[in-house]
C-alpha positions as CSV (number, residue, x, y, z in Angstrom):
1,M,192.3,119.7,290.3
2,G,192.1,119.8,286.5
3,H,190.5,117.7,284.1
4,W,193.8,115.9,282.8
5,N,194.8,115.1,286.6
6,R,191.5,113.5,287.1
7,I,192.0,111.3,284.0
8,K,195.4,110.3,285.2
9,I,194.2,109.3,288.7
10,V,191.4,107.1,287.0
11,K,194.1,105.5,284.8
12,C,196.3,104.7,287.7
13,Q,193.4,103.1,289.6
14,I,192.4,101.1,286.5
15,L,196.0,99.9,286.2
16,I,196.4,98.8,289.9
17,T,193.1,97.0,289.5
18,N,194.2,95.2,286.6
19,F,197.5,94.2,288.3
20,F,195.6,92.4,291.1
21,V,193.3,91.0,288.6
22,L,196.0,89.4,286.8
23,L,197.5,88.2,290.1
24,L,194.1,86.7,290.8
25,G,194.2,84.8,287.4
26,L,197.8,83.5,287.9
27,S,196.9,82.3,291.4
28,M,193.7,80.5,290.2
29,A,195.6,78.9,287.3
30,T,198.3,77.7,290.0
31,M,195.6,76.3,292.2
32,A,193.9,74.5,289.3
33,V,197.2,72.9,288.3
34,V,198.1,71.9,291.9
35,T,194.7,70.5,292.5
36,H,194.7,68.4,289.3
37,F,198.3,67.0,289.6
38,G,198.6,66.8,293.4
39,D,199.2,63.4,294.8
40,H,195.9,63.2,296.8
41,F,193.9,64.0,293.8
42,T,195.8,62.0,291.0
43,V,195.9,58.8,293.3
44,I,192.1,58.8,293.2
45,G,191.6,59.9,289.7
46,R,193.9,57.4,288.2
47,A,192.1,54.3,289.8
48,S,191.6,51.6,287.0
49,L,188.0,51.4,287.1
50,E,185.2,51.1,284.4
51,R,183.3,54.0,285.9
52,N,185.4,56.5,288.1
53,P,183.0,59.1,289.6
54,Y,185.8,61.5,290.7
55,E,187.7,61.4,287.2
56,T,184.9,63.4,285.5
57,L,184.6,65.8,288.4
58,R,188.2,66.3,288.5
59,Y,188.9,67.3,284.8
60,W,185.8,69.5,285.0
61,A,187.1,71.4,287.9
62,F,190.4,71.6,286.1
63,Y,189.1,73.0,282.9
64,V,186.8,75.5,284.6
65,G,189.5,76.9,286.7
66,I,192.0,77.1,283.8
67,G,189.3,78.9,281.6
68,L,188.4,81.2,284.4
69,A,191.9,82.0,285.0
70,G,192.5,82.6,281.3
71,L,189.5,85.0,281.1
72,L,190.7,87.0,284.0
73,S,194.2,87.4,282.7
74,L,192.9,88.2,279.3
75,G,190.5,90.8,280.6
76,A,193.3,92.3,282.7
77,A,195.7,92.4,279.8
78,L,193.1,93.9,277.4
79,S,192.0,96.5,279.9
80,T,195.5,97.6,280.7
81,I,196.5,98.1,277.0
82,A,193.1,99.9,276.4
83,T,193.8,102.3,279.4
84,V,197.4,103.1,278.0
85,R,196.4,103.5,274.5
86,E,192.9,104.8,275.3
87,A,191.3,102.3,272.8
88,H,187.7,102.1,273.3
89,G,187.4,98.6,271.5
90,L,189.9,97.1,273.7
91,M,188.3,98.3,276.8
92,A,184.9,96.7,275.6
93,S,186.8,93.5,275.0
94,G,188.3,93.4,278.4
95,F,184.9,94.3,280.1
96,L,183.4,91.4,278.2
97,C,186.1,89.0,279.5
98,F,185.3,90.4,283.0
99,A,181.5,89.7,282.5
100,L,182.2,86.1,281.4
101,S,184.2,85.5,284.3
102,F,181.6,86.9,286.6
103,C,179.0,84.6,285.2
104,I,181.2,81.5,285.6
105,L,181.8,82.5,289.2
106,V,178.1,82.8,290.0
107,Q,177.5,79.3,288.4
108,V,180.2,77.8,290.5
109,A,178.9,79.5,293.6
110,F,175.6,78.1,292.8
111,W,176.8,74.7,292.1
112,R,178.9,74.9,295.4
113,F,175.8,76.1,297.5
114,H,173.5,73.2,296.2
115,N,176.2,70.5,296.1
116,P,178.4,71.1,299.0
117,T,179.6,67.5,299.4
118,Q,179.6,66.3,295.7
119,V,183.6,66.1,295.6
120,E,183.9,64.4,298.9
121,D,181.1,61.9,297.9
122,A,182.7,61.3,294.7
123,V,186.0,60.4,296.4
124,L,184.3,58.1,298.9
125,D,182.4,56.4,296.2
126,T,185.7,55.8,294.2
127,Y,187.5,54.4,297.3
128,D,184.6,52.1,298.0
129,V,184.6,50.7,294.5
130,V,188.5,50.0,294.6
131,Y,188.2,48.6,298.1
132,D,185.3,46.2,297.3
133,Q,187.0,45.1,294.2
134,A,190.4,44.8,296.0
135,M,188.7,42.5,298.5
136,K,187.0,40.3,295.9
137,S,190.2,39.8,293.8
138,P,193.4,40.2,296.0
139,S,195.5,39.2,293.0
140,S,194.3,42.1,290.8
141,S,196.2,45.5,290.1
142,L,193.5,47.2,292.3
143,W,195.1,45.7,295.4
144,Q,198.3,47.9,294.8
145,E,196.1,50.8,293.8
146,L,194.3,50.6,297.2
147,A,197.6,50.2,299.2
148,V,198.8,53.5,297.4
149,I,195.7,55.4,298.2
150,Q,195.7,54.2,301.6
151,D,199.5,55.3,302.0
152,T,198.8,58.7,300.6
153,F,195.6,59.5,302.5
154,L,197.1,57.8,305.7
155,C,193.9,55.7,306.1
156,C,193.5,52.0,306.7
157,G,190.4,50.3,305.4
158,K,186.7,51.1,306.3
159,K,185.5,51.1,309.9
160,S,184.1,47.8,310.9
161,P,180.9,47.9,313.0
162,F,182.6,45.5,315.4
163,G,185.5,47.6,315.6
164,L,187.9,45.1,314.1
165,L,189.4,44.5,310.8
166,S,189.3,41.3,308.7
167,S,192.6,39.3,308.1
168,T,192.6,40.7,304.5
169,G,191.9,44.4,305.7
170,A,194.6,44.0,308.2
171,I,197.3,42.8,305.7
172,M,196.4,45.8,303.4
173,C,197.2,48.2,306.3
174,Q,200.7,47.2,306.0
175,G,201.8,49.3,303.4
176,Q,205.0,51.5,303.0
177,E,203.7,54.2,305.1
178,A,202.8,51.8,307.9
179,M,206.3,50.2,307.7
180,R,207.8,53.8,308.0
181,E,205.8,54.4,311.1
182,V,206.9,50.9,312.6
183,Y,210.6,51.9,312.0
184,A,210.1,55.3,313.5
185,M,208.5,53.9,316.6
186,M,211.4,51.3,316.9
187,L,213.9,54.2,316.5
188,C,212.2,56.3,319.2
189,A,212.1,53.3,321.6
190,F,215.8,52.7,321.1
191,L,216.6,56.4,321.7
192,W,214.4,56.4,324.7
193,F,216.2,53.4,326.1
194,A,219.8,54.7,325.5
195,I,219.1,58.0,327.2
196,H,217.5,56.5,330.2
197,S,220.3,53.7,330.5
198,Y,223.0,56.6,330.3
199,C,224.3,54.9,327.2
200,G,225.6,57.5,324.6
201,L,225.5,56.6,321.1
202,D,229.0,57.8,320.3
203,R,230.5,56.0,323.5
204,K,232.4,52.6,323.4
205,G,231.7,50.9,326.7
206,R,231.0,52.3,330.0
207,Y,233.4,54.6,331.8
208,T,233.5,57.5,334.5
209,L,235.4,61.0,334.5
210,T,238.2,61.2,337.0
211,P,238.1,64.5,338.8
212,R,241.0,67.0,338.3
213,S,243.3,67.3,341.2
214,H,244.4,71.0,342.1
215,G,247.1,70.3,344.5
216,C,249.7,68.5,342.3
217,Q,250.9,68.6,338.8
218,P,250.0,65.7,336.5
219,Q,252.9,63.3,335.9
220,E,253.8,61.9,332.4
221,P,253.5,58.4,332.2
222,S,256.8,56.4,331.9
223,L,257.6,53.4,330.0
224,F,260.6,52.2,332.1
225,R,258.9,52.5,335.7
């Protein structure tokens, strides 16, 4: 195998690696956008509170994800151009982007290892503040925000040590999602009753089928009989 063939093989390997790195950057950018603008994340982040513990963490995760995706994509693009044109300066710039991306990933992994429940705690803290303020002033806008949060997460208040909800908490559980579940239960009950009572939904009245007679021909009905 000649020297030029080995160079071509190395170039092909670099181009394939850059392609997968570019896909990784695009996937990370998509995940950051979906995480930031998803229903379960925006409904908590948009709670009208003086201090939202989750809002800061949400924006921080979004900017870090977009920045990391940009560095990976930029590094892959620079490395691809440098491989095709054999430009040493562009190749150095591409490796610099990869080095910065690696440092960011190390920091994120370190944070995730030492704070494994920080995101969950921030969501629960925000829900606790919204829940407590909505209970204190049912006429405020936080009442509607709490109903939207509960419909989105399919939850219903906080668990009582006695296993019962207060009258206010019980009313709050009657959101749109709860109403849809009630309608679904009523429809299922109706269908079950209709099937077990042999009553078809497309039939009018109750009737039986007459068996066909094989021994004689059917006669046409006459109007002058």
